[in-house]
N, C-alpha and C positions, 0 to 999 in steps of 0.2 A: 678534051675529048668528051663527047656527049655521053650522058649516062643512058645505058640500056636497061630495060625492065622486062623480065620474063615472068609471066603469070600462068600458072597451071591450075585450073579449077574444074576438072571434068565432073559434072554433076552425077553421072551414073556411078562413078567410083565412090563418091561420098555416100550415095544411097546404098551401095552394096556393103559398105563397111559400117553403116549406121548402127546395126544391132550390136556389133562387136565393140564399137566405141561407147555405146550406151552401157554395156556391161562393164567396161573399164571405168567409166565415170561413177557408176554405182559402187564399184570396188574402192575407188579412191575416196569417195565420200565417207568411208568407214575407217580411214587411216588417220593417225594422229599427226596432223600437219603442224609445222613450226613456221608460221609466216607464209611466204610464197613457196617454200620448198618442203619436200618430204625426204628425209634421209633414209632412202631405201637400203635394206641390209644386203642386197645383191651388189657386189662391187662394180662400180662403173655406171650404175643406173641412177639417174636423177629425175625427179618429178617436180613439176611446177604448176601452180594455180594462181592466176592473176585476176584480180577483181576490179582493176582500173587501168586505163592506158599507162604504159610504162616505156621508158627510154626517151631519147636514144641512149643505149648503154653500150660500152665498148669492152672488148675482150680480145685476148689472143686464144683462138680456139685450139682444141686438141682433136686428133682423129676421132670422129664420132658420127652417129646417125641420130637424127631427131625426128620424132613423129608428133604431129599436132593432133590431139584428141578432140579439141574443140577450139575454134578460133582461127586466126591467121597472123602471120608475122612478116615483117619486111627486114631484109638483111642487106647491108652494103659491104661489098668487098672491093676495095680499090674504086674503080669507076663503074663497077657492075652492081646492079640491084636485082635481088631475087625476092619475089613475093610468093609465099606458099601457104597452104591451109590443110584441112583434114584429108584432102585427096593426095597429098604429096609427102614424101620424106625429104629431109635436107641432110646431105652427107658431105663431110670433108675428110679426106684421108691424109691431109697434111695440116699442120698448125698455121693458121692465118689470122692476122689482125682483122677484125671485122666489127661492124656496128649494127645493132639490132633494135627493133622498135615494135611494140605491141600497140597498134593504133586504136583498137576497140576492145573493151573488156568491161564487165560490170558484175555486180553480185549475182544477178539473175542469168547473165550470159558471160561466164568467166572464160578466160583463156587457160587451156589446160594442155600440157605437153610433157613428153618424156624424151630424155636424151640418154643414149647408150654409148659408152666409150668403145671404140673399135680396137680390138686386139689384133694388130697386124701380123704378129707371129702366128697366132691361131689361124688367121686368114691364109697365110702362106702354106700352113700344113694342110688345110682343106683343099687348096688348089693342087698341091702335090699328091695327096692321097687319093683324090677322086678325079684327077685330070679334068677339071672343069674348064670348058672352052666356051665362054659366052660369045654371043654374036659380036662381030667386030664393030668398032666405032672410030671416028676420026680421033687422032692422037692429040692434037693441039686443043686441049680442053682446059677450062678453068678448074682450079683445084677444089672447088665446091660444086655440088650438083643437086638439082631438084629432080626427083623421080616419082613414079607412081606408088602410092601407099596402098598396097594390095590387102585383101582380106587375110592372106597368109601371114603378112607382116604383123597386122594388128592382132591376129590370133596368138602368135608367138609372144608378142608384147604382153598380152593379157595374162598368159600363163606365167611369164617372168614376174610381173607385178604381183600376182597372186601368191608368190613365195613369201611375201611379207607375213602371211599368216601361217607359214610352215617353214620357219627358219632352219629346222633340222634337215630339210630337203635341199637347201641351197647348195651345199658342196657338190652334190651329185647332179641335180636337175638344172641348176643355173647354167652350168657349163654346156649341157646339151642344148638348152634353148638358145643360148647365145650363138652356138655353132649353127643352129638352124637359121637364125636371123642372118648370119654371114652367108650361109648357103643361098638364102632367098635373094640377098643383094647381089651375089655373084652370078646367079642364073637369071637375074632380071635385066631390064632394059639398060641399066647403068653398070652392069657387071664388067664390061670390058674396061671401063675407066678404073674401077676398083682394082681389078687384076693388074693393070699397068702400074698403079701406085705401089702394089705389094711386091712385085717381082723385080729383081735386079736386072740391069741391062737395058731397061726402057728409058726413054727420055723423061717420063714422069717420075720414075724412081731416082734418076740422077738429079733432077731438080729438087726432089724431096730431100736428098742429102744436103744440097745447098741451103735449103730452108732450115733444116735441123741445125746446121752449123751456125747460121745467122741467129737462131733463137738462143743458142748457147753463148754466142760471142758478140751480141749486139752492141756492147759498149766499146769494142775494139774498132780502130780505124778500118774502113772497108777497102780492100784491094780486090777489084773484080777479077784480076788475073788469078789470085789465090783461090777465090771462090770457084772459078772455072776449073781449076785443077782438082778441087775437091769433088766437083760434079763430073769430072772426066769429060769435059766438053770444051769446045772453043769459046772464046769470049762472046762473039756475036751469036753463036748458037745458044749459049746460056741465056743471054738477054732475050732472045726470041721466045724460048720455051718458058723461061721464068715469068715473063709478062703474060704469056698465054695462060699459065696456070694460076697466077696470083693476082692478075690485073694490075700489077705494079712492077717497076724495075727493082733490082736488088737494093739500090740506094733508097728508094721510097719505102720498101719493105723494112729496111733497117730503121728508118726514121719512125715508122709507125710502132715498131717494137720498142724503141727508146721512149717514145711518148707514153705508151701504155704502161711500161714499167716505172717511169718517173711518177706517173699518177698514182700507181699502187704504193710506191715508196712514201709519197706525201700523205697518203691515207693510212697506211699501216704502221709507219715509223715516225709520223709527224715531222717529216723533214721539210725544210723550207725549199722554195723553188730552186734557188741557186745551188743548194747542196744536191738536190735530186738530179738537177741537170748535169752536174759534174759526174755524179755516180753512174749515170747511164751513157756517158761519153760525149756530152756537149761541151764545147770549149767557149761558146758565146752565149751568155745569158739572154741577150737580145734576140738571137736567133731562136733559142728555146722558147721564149715567151711568144714570139710570132708564130712559130709552128704549132705550139700547144693550142693557142687560140683558134687557129685554122682547123685543127683536128677536133677540138671539143667544144668550140663555140664561145668560150670565155677564157680570160687570162687565168693562170694557175691558181692564184689566191682566191679569186672569186669562185672558180669552179669547185675547189676543194671545200670552201665554206658552204656552198650550196648543197654539196653531197652530205657533209657532216650534219647539216641542220635539217636534212630531209627526214621524214618520219619513218622511212624504211630504207632498205639497201638496194632497191630496184634500179636506181640510177647508176649505182656503182657496179653491180654484178651482172654477168651474162645470164640470160634466161633462155632455156632451150626452145 
């Protein structure tokens, strides 16, 4: 299947948010960074500053929204490629294996971004309490989306980041600002997608249940019939909607999860490739080596040595 690429770069939106982003950059310049990340005291908020091209780096995402304050990023999900910059937010409401890359960054022109974990339970409460009905959109959508990064989103992000200088205010204000961000997402152009992910009974939510089960049970042999029962869908219906949301079949999704976790085991527990392969459910070492090389570009031993000898962790870890 050919790779598709979606690019959203409306100049007027970047110009409209430029003052807000400049204010955020000034705020970030005063924070005590530890390498590429800043450990923000607001739970679920991560900040990144990259001064050289980074990646490709692989990860299994969690439900989150990312805003680029300066720069651009390319993300691969299955056969889909999304390119976004300061004019866009990147959102995923289900955990997906993906690969990202920062193609341009320097000391003078760094890549700067923020990622906020999505609280789906809070999202459901907002929908119920305020009866939010966003404009309808086609239901067969990829489980990740790029949307317009509005001044309202950057303004809320700025106030959330500023709490680093007022930690006593975090228990009260962080919750309100995060709710505001969820409200902006729900009432914006991609609100219908987010609503479908959050609410029970929709195809998106049913597939999300299948995804969650696979993430917990990736090492087990996969029976698609069992997965269809978990999702409360027929097998063919599950295949159809699963591929529409993840750009992968359930079997391909499981393979990506196994490879990502095997890589982490080799890095964090110093396991050899054969042991890691068995731990994540592979029965054939040859098949594991072949699929690992296809996914990460190098055989396991060579890939792990390259990561461990790297001067930083950017090749290993995801960057928002």
